[in-house]
DRENZADO-282227 format. One line per 8 residues: number of its first residue (from 1); their letters; for each residue x, y, z of C-alpha. Coordinates in nm, 3 decimals, decimal comma, padded with zeros to 5 digits, m for minus. Example, Ala and Ser with C-alpha at 12.3 -4.5 7.8 and 13.67 -1.06 7.14 Angstrom:
BEGIN
1 = AS = 01,230 m00,450 00,780 | 01,367 m00,106 00,714
***
This chain:
BEGIN
1 = MISFLTII = 09,490 09,085 09,967 | 09,286 09,370 10,043 | 09,562 09,599 09,937 | 09,566 09,406 09,614 | 09,181 09,440 09,567 | 09,200 09,813 09,647 | 09,458 09,873 09,370 | 09,272 09,672 09,106
9 = ILLACVIL = 08,942 09,852 09,224 | 09,121 10,195 09,180 | 09,249 10,096 08,821 | 08,900 09,992 08,732 | 08,756 10,333 08,855 | 09,011 10,521 08,649 | 08,928 10,305 08,338 | 08,567 10,372 08,421
17 = AFFILIQN = 08,647 10,736 08,443 | 08,808 10,734 08,097 | 08,495 10,585 07,927 | 08,263 10,823 08,083 | 08,465 11,135 08,004 | 08,494 11,028 07,640 | 08,141 10,986 07,561 | 07,962 11,302 07,466
25 = PKGGGLSG = 07,650 11,366 07,653 | 07,428 11,442 07,318 | 07,517 11,095 07,182 | 07,791 11,231 06,911 | 08,089 11,095 07,122 | 08,397 10,981 06,936 | 08,186 10,908 06,619 | 08,090 11,267 06,588
33 = TFGSMSSA = 08,447 11,388 06,589 | 08,550 11,258 06,268 | 08,249 11,351 06,071 | 07,979 11,144 05,875 | 08,197 11,071 05,585 | 08,502 10,928 05,760 | 08,273 10,743 06,002 | 08,133 10,524 05,728
41 = VMGVKQSS = 08,486 10,468 05,563 | 08,699 10,424 05,926 | 08,430 10,233 06,098 | 08,397 10,464 06,401 | 08,005 10,464 06,375 | 07,978 10,203 06,656 | 08,214 10,369 06,892 | 07,914 10,489 07,103
49 = DVMEKGTW = 07,800 10,107 07,147 | 08,181 10,036 07,251 | 08,191 10,306 07,503 | 07,850 10,224 07,634 | 07,918 09,846 07,678 | 08,281 09,945 07,837 | 08,139 10,171 08,087 | 07,868 09,892 08,210
57 = TMISVIGG = 08,145 09,646 08,218 | 08,350 09,854 08,425 | 08,079 09,923 08,668 | 08,007 09,546 08,692 | 08,362 09,486 08,773 | 08,397 09,755 09,043 | 08,069 09,624 09,185 | 08,190 09,281 09,184
65 = LCIISVMF = 08,542 09,341 09,348 | 08,370 09,554 09,595 | 08,143 09,236 09,704 | 08,432 09,013 09,685 | 08,678 09,232 09,912 | 08,425 09,201 10,186 | 08,502 08,844 10,228 | 08,864 08,917 10,301
73 = FQKPQGVD = 08,809 09,179 10,583 | 08,903 09,015 10,905 | 08,749 09,111 11,251 | 09,005 09,306 11,461 | 09,170 09,073 11,739 | 09,126 09,163 12,102 | 08,853 09,406 12,095 | 08,555 09,370 12,295
81 = NTSKAAQQ = 08,188 09,434 12,167 | 08,122 09,655 12,438 | 08,298 09,998 12,450 | 08,410 10,188 12,750 | 08,144 10,462 12,716 | 07,867 10,197 12,717 | 08,036 10,014 13,029 | 08,058 10,366 13,195
89 = KSAPAKKG = 07,688 10,428 13,165 | 07,610 10,083 13,287 | 07,805 10,095 13,598 | 07,646 10,258 13,899 | 07,794 10,571 14,018 | 07,999 10,548 14,343 | 07,901 10,803 14,631 | 08,183 10,920 14,818
97 = K = 08,186 10,989 15,196
***
């Protein structure tokens, strides 16, 4: 299940990168590409809203999937909570004769 969630998270990250890279940092974005006249005719004027909603949606999806994926992690079997280094520090040193 973890591998499936990891693949979905990676796909969501790629889609998020697509939304971010398409946006123009000055607010022009896709609507500035077609010019003012064609944006009124073709209806591209609202593209910045769509890109912003897509960005926030993908951020929410990634965050939710990361939180959900924690539920599927399993504790490793046969592993003690104490490590060998901690056991060596707590054990008294043996003196040789």
